[in-house]
C-alpha positions as CSV (number, residue, x, y, z in Angstrom):
1,M,0.0,0.0,0.0
2,P,1.4,3.5,-0.9
3,A,2.9,5.5,1.9
4,M,0.2,8.2,1.7
5,A,-2.5,5.6,2.0
6,D,-0.7,4.2,5.1
7,I,-0.7,7.7,6.6
8,E,-4.4,8.3,5.8
9,A,-5.3,4.9,7.3
10,L,-3.3,5.8,10.5
11,A,-5.0,9.2,10.6
12,Q,-8.4,7.6,10.3
13,G,-7.6,5.2,13.1
14,V,-6.5,8.0,15.4
15,L,-9.6,10.0,14.7
16,A,-11.7,7.0,15.5
17,G,-10.0,6.7,18.9
18,D,-8.3,3.4,18.1
19,R,-5.7,2.9,20.8
20,R,-3.3,0.9,18.7
21,A,-3.4,3.5,16.0
22,L,-2.7,6.2,18.5
23,A,0.2,4.2,20.0
24,R,1.6,3.7,16.4
25,A,1.2,7.4,15.6
26,I,3.1,8.4,18.8
27,T,5.9,5.9,18.0
28,L,6.1,7.5,14.5
29,V,6.4,11.0,15.8
30,E,9.0,10.0,18.3
31,S,11.3,8.5,15.6
32,G,14.3,10.5,14.5
33,R,14.6,8.8,11.1
34,A,14.3,11.4,8.2
35,D,11.6,9.4,6.4
36,H,9.6,9.0,9.6
37,R,9.9,12.7,10.3
38,R,8.4,13.4,6.9
39,D,5.5,10.9,7.5
40,A,5.0,12.4,11.0
41,A,4.7,15.9,9.6
42,T,2.1,14.7,7.0
43,L,0.1,12.9,9.8
44,I,0.1,15.9,12.1
45,D,-0.9,18.2,9.3
46,R,-3.8,15.9,8.4
47,L,-5.0,15.6,12.0
48,S,-4.7,19.3,12.8
49,K,-7.8,19.8,10.7
50,S,-9.9,17.8,13.1
51,G,-10.6,20.9,15.3
52,R,-10.6,18.8,18.4
53,E,-9.2,20.4,21.6
54,A,-8.4,18.9,25.0
55,L,-7.5,20.5,28.3
56,R,-3.7,20.2,28.5
57,I,-2.3,20.1,32.1
58,A,1.4,19.9,33.0
59,L,2.2,18.2,36.3
60,S,5.5,18.5,38.0
61,G,7.1,18.1,41.4
62,P,10.2,16.7,43.1
63,P,10.8,12.9,43.3
64,G,8.8,11.2,46.0
65,V,6.0,13.8,46.0
66,G,3.5,11.2,44.7
67,K,3.0,12.3,41.1
68,S,2.0,8.8,39.9
69,S,-0.4,8.3,42.8
70,F,-2.0,11.6,42.3
71,I,-2.4,11.1,38.5
72,E,-4.0,7.7,39.0
73,A,-6.5,8.9,41.6
74,F,-7.2,12.2,39.6
75,G,-7.5,10.3,36.3
76,L,-9.9,7.8,37.8
77,M,-12.0,10.6,39.2
78,L,-12.2,12.2,35.7
79,T,-13.0,9.0,33.9
80,A,-15.8,8.3,36.4
81,R,-17.3,11.6,35.3
82,G,-17.3,10.5,31.7
83,L,-14.1,12.2,30.5
84,K,-11.4,10.5,28.4
85,V,-8.0,11.0,29.9
86,A,-4.5,10.6,28.3
87,V,-1.3,10.6,30.3
88,L,2.0,11.3,28.7
89,A,4.6,10.4,31.3
90,I,8.1,11.4,30.5
91,D,10.5,8.8,32.0
92,P,14.2,9.6,32.7
93,S,16.5,8.2,30.0
94,S,19.9,6.8,30.5
95,T,22.6,9.1,29.2
96,R,24.5,6.1,28.1
97,S,22.0,3.9,26.3
98,G,19.1,6.3,25.9
99,G,16.8,3.7,27.5
100,S,14.3,4.4,30.2
101,I,12.5,2.5,32.9
102,L,9.1,3.2,31.4
103,G,7.3,2.1,34.6
104,D,4.3,4.3,34.7
105,K,1.9,1.5,33.6
106,T,3.0,-0.5,36.6
107,R,2.8,2.5,38.9
108,M,-0.7,3.4,37.6
109,E,-2.1,-0.1,37.3
110,R,-5.7,0.8,37.9
111,L,-5.8,3.7,35.6
112,S,-4.0,1.7,32.9
113,R,-6.9,-0.8,32.9
114,D,-9.5,2.0,32.6
115,P,-11.0,1.9,29.0
116,S,-11.4,5.7,29.1
117,A,-7.7,6.3,29.9
118,F,-4.6,6.0,27.8
119,I,-1.1,6.0,29.4
120,R,2.0,6.5,27.2
121,P,5.4,6.4,28.9
122,S,8.0,8.1,26.8
123,P,11.8,8.3,27.3
124,S,13.1,11.8,27.8
125,Q,16.0,10.9,25.4
126,T,18.3,13.2,27.3
127,E,16.1,16.2,26.5
128,L,16.7,19.3,28.7
129,G,14.4,19.0,31.7
130,G,12.9,15.7,30.7
131,V,10.2,16.9,28.3
132,G,10.6,14.9,25.2
133,R,11.2,16.8,22.0
134,R,8.1,15.3,20.4
135,T,5.8,15.7,23.4
136,R,4.0,18.6,21.6
137,E,3.1,16.2,18.7
138,A,2.0,13.5,21.1
139,V,-0.3,15.9,22.8
140,A,-1.8,16.9,19.4
141,L,-2.3,13.2,18.6
142,C,-4.2,12.6,21.8
143,E,-6.4,15.6,21.1
144,A,-7.2,14.3,17.6
145,A,-8.0,10.9,19.2
146,G,-10.8,12.6,21.2
147,F,-9.3,12.8,24.7
148,D,-10.8,15.5,26.9
149,V,-7.9,15.9,29.2
150,V,-4.2,15.4,28.5
151,L,-1.9,15.2,31.5
152,V,1.9,15.7,30.8
153,E,4.0,14.4,33.7
154,T,7.6,15.7,33.7
155,V,10.6,14.1,35.2
156,G,10.8,16.5,38.1
157,V,11.4,20.1,39.2
158,G,14.0,21.7,36.9
159,Q,14.0,23.4,33.6
160,S,11.3,21.1,32.3
161,E,8.7,23.4,33.8
162,T,9.3,26.1,31.1
163,L,9.1,23.6,28.3
164,A,6.0,21.9,29.7
165,A,4.3,25.3,30.3
166,E,4.9,26.2,26.7
167,M,2.7,23.3,25.5
168,T,-0.1,23.2,28.1
169,D,-3.0,25.2,29.3
170,L,-2.3,24.8,33.1
171,F,0.8,24.2,35.1
172,V,0.3,22.3,38.4
173,L,3.1,22.0,40.9
174,L,2.9,19.1,43.4
175,I,4.6,19.6,46.8
176,A,4.9,17.1,49.7
177,P,4.3,18.0,53.3
178,A,7.5,19.1,55.1
179,G,8.8,21.2,57.9
180,G,8.6,24.5,56.1
181,D,12.2,25.1,55.2
182,E,11.6,23.4,51.8
183,L,10.0,26.6,50.6
184,Q,13.5,28.1,50.4
185,G,14.5,25.5,47.9
186,V,11.7,26.2,45.4
187,K,12.8,28.6,42.7
188,R,10.8,31.8,42.3
189,G,10.4,31.1,38.6
190,I,8.6,27.8,39.3
191,M,6.3,29.5,41.7
192,E,5.5,32.3,39.2
193,M,4.6,29.7,36.5
194,A,2.3,27.6,38.7
195,D,-1.4,28.0,38.3
196,L,-2.1,25.6,41.2
197,I,0.1,24.3,44.0
198,L,-1.2,21.0,45.3
199,V,0.2,19.8,48.6
200,T,0.0,16.0,48.4
201,K,-0.4,13.3,51.1
202,A,-2.8,15.4,53.1
203,D,-4.0,12.5,55.2
204,G,-3.3,10.6,58.5
205,D,-0.3,11.7,60.5
206,L,0.9,14.0,57.6
207,L,-2.3,16.1,57.6
208,P,-1.0,18.7,60.1
209,A,2.3,19.1,58.2
210,A,0.4,19.3,55.0
211,R,-1.8,22.1,56.3
212,R,1.2,24.1,57.5
213,T,2.9,23.6,54.1
214,C,-0.2,24.7,52.2
215,A,-0.4,27.8,54.4
216,D,3.3,28.6,53.7
217,Y,2.8,28.3,50.0
218,A,-0.4,30.3,50.0
219,G,1.4,33.1,51.8
220,A,4.3,33.0,49.3
221,L,1.9,33.2,46.4
222,R,0.3,36.3,47.8
223,L,3.7,38.0,47.7
224,L,4.1,37.4,44.0
225,R,2.9,39.9,41.4
226,R,-0.5,38.9,40.1
227,R,-0.6,37.9,36.5
228,P,-3.1,39.8,34.2
229,Q,-4.7,36.5,33.0
230,D,-5.5,35.3,36.5
231,P,-8.8,36.0,38.2
232,D,-9.1,36.7,42.0
233,G,-7.8,33.8,44.1
234,F,-5.3,32.5,41.5
235,P,-2.7,31.1,41.7
236,R,-3.7,29.2,44.8
237,A,-2.4,26.4,47.1
238,M,-4.7,23.4,47.9
239,L,-4.6,20.2,49.8
240,V,-5.0,16.8,48.1
241,S,-4.9,13.2,49.1
242,A,-4.6,10.4,46.5
243,L,-4.9,7.8,49.3
244,A,-8.1,9.2,50.7
245,D,-9.5,10.6,47.4
246,E,-9.8,14.0,49.1
247,G,-9.3,17.4,47.5
248,L,-9.3,16.0,44.0
249,A,-12.8,17.2,43.1
250,E,-11.9,20.6,44.5
251,A,-8.7,20.8,42.5
252,W,-10.6,19.9,39.3
253,A,-13.2,22.6,40.0
254,A,-10.4,25.1,40.5
255,M,-8.9,24.1,37.1
256,E,-12.2,24.4,35.3
257,A,-12.9,27.8,36.9
258,L,-9.5,29.1,35.9
259,C,-9.9,27.8,32.3
260,A,-13.4,29.3,32.0
261,E,-12.1,32.7,33.1
262,R,-9.2,32.6,30.7
263,R,-11.5,31.6,27.8
264,A,-13.9,34.4,28.6
265,G,-11.0,37.0,28.7
266,G,-9.4,35.8,25.5
267,H,-6.3,34.6,27.2
268,W,-6.8,31.0,26.3
269,Q,-6.9,31.6,22.6
270,A,-4.0,34.0,22.7
271,R,-2.0,31.3,24.6
272,R,-2.8,28.6,22.1
273,R,-1.7,30.9,19.2
274,A,1.6,31.7,20.9
275,Q,2.1,28.0,21.6
276,A,1.6,27.2,17.9
277,Q,4.1,29.8,16.9
278,G,6.6,28.5,19.4
279,W,6.1,25.0,18.0
280,F,6.9,26.3,14.5
281,E,10.0,28.2,15.7
282,A,11.3,25.1,17.6
283,E,10.8,23.0,14.5
284,V,12.8,25.5,12.4
285,R,15.7,25.4,15.0
286,Q,15.7,21.6,15.1
287,G,15.6,21.4,11.3
288,L,18.6,23.8,10.9
289,L,20.6,21.8,13.5
290,A,19.7,18.6,11.6
291,R,20.9,20.0,8.3
292,L,24.1,21.2,10.0
293,A,24.8,17.7,11.3
294,A,23.9,16.0,8.0
295,D,26.5,18.0,5.9
296,P,29.9,16.3,6.2
297,G,31.8,19.5,5.4
298,L,29.9,21.6,7.9
299,A,30.3,18.8,10.6
300,R,34.1,18.8,10.1
301,R,34.1,22.6,10.2
302,Q,32.2,22.6,13.4
303,A,34.5,20.1,15.0
304,A,37.6,22.1,13.9
305,L,36.1,25.4,15.2
306,G,35.1,23.6,18.5
307,E,38.7,22.5,19.0
308,A,40.0,26.0,18.3
309,V,37.6,27.4,20.9
310,A,38.7,24.8,23.4
311,R,42.4,25.7,22.8
312,G,41.5,29.4,23.4
313,E,42.5,30.4,19.9
314,L,39.0,31.6,19.0
315,A,36.2,33.2,20.9
316,P,33.0,31.1,20.9
317,S,30.9,33.9,19.4
318,R,33.5,34.4,16.6
319,A,33.6,30.6,15.9
320,A,29.8,30.5,15.8
321,A,29.7,33.4,13.3
322,Q,32.2,31.6,11.1
323,L,30.2,28.4,11.1
324,L,26.9,30.2,10.4
325,A,28.7,32.0,7.5
326,A,29.8,28.7,6.1
327,F,26.2,27.4,6.5
328,D,24.9,30.4,4.6
329,G,27.3,29.6,1.8
330,G,26.0,26.1,1.4
331,S,28.0,22.9,1.6
332,T,31.6,23.2,2.6
333,D,32.6,19.7,1.8
334,G,36.4,19.7,1.3
335,C,36.9,23.0,3.1
336,G,38.4,21.3,6.1
């Protein structure tokens, strides 16, 4: 069957909500092969005309905060309300082999069996901050497949927050109960990006500590400059317990209220347009880097300039300018 017919059949499967087709499509967009990248671009362009839209939520937090437990409990609550939920869980990759543990289906066993949920663990592939380069495309595929909510779980607190915020509608930061000093370790930038801070494990013996932590973060949020797109009361800190299924409905209600306000004020649409433009610019950058690496002459020139910089013979900015000049001039095969 011709390649274009294959892509059309795959697109039809995704639009029909076929899980196998969705999994195949995500595998295709994650591939780095040049022919797969061309097919992936065709597929994404075909599916972009579906007009389907999901609520995209980024979830992050330090290791041990209970992200998987929260996502499972939260996802089950949403599917019980008749919503379809997709989870894109970015697993840490080995810097040596590129492999990852990909254990989210075992950590979210109940949610993985839910017919209204789809869990896709993806290796971060050494991407900065743990957000896979093709996560944007995976989100778009899940939207085309008819999912109502797409949860993007990042590796942890770090530079992934900025990347995740650039492709989602809400950014939720999960924090575990502690003695209070942990507030000093949370970067201001992360606090400023958060739409909601959810203090997890608010049950049993940890409940008093969770309440104190929630009060600490609520106080810190009041000191931050209010963002123009946020209504009164946002961003806010809230208590949740995945074990006791408490606070989940309240957190969802807060998310819905915030999204409704942003839609009414036009901020939602403006954010989506900015994200689409950012996606385009990221693709251009990646494409230019790929062309640079694919040209043998440019690759050799880059290696030689890099060695000159390392020896202190050339300033990095000057070396970069020379390489870009060579790139503008086309192939430098044989230029050494």
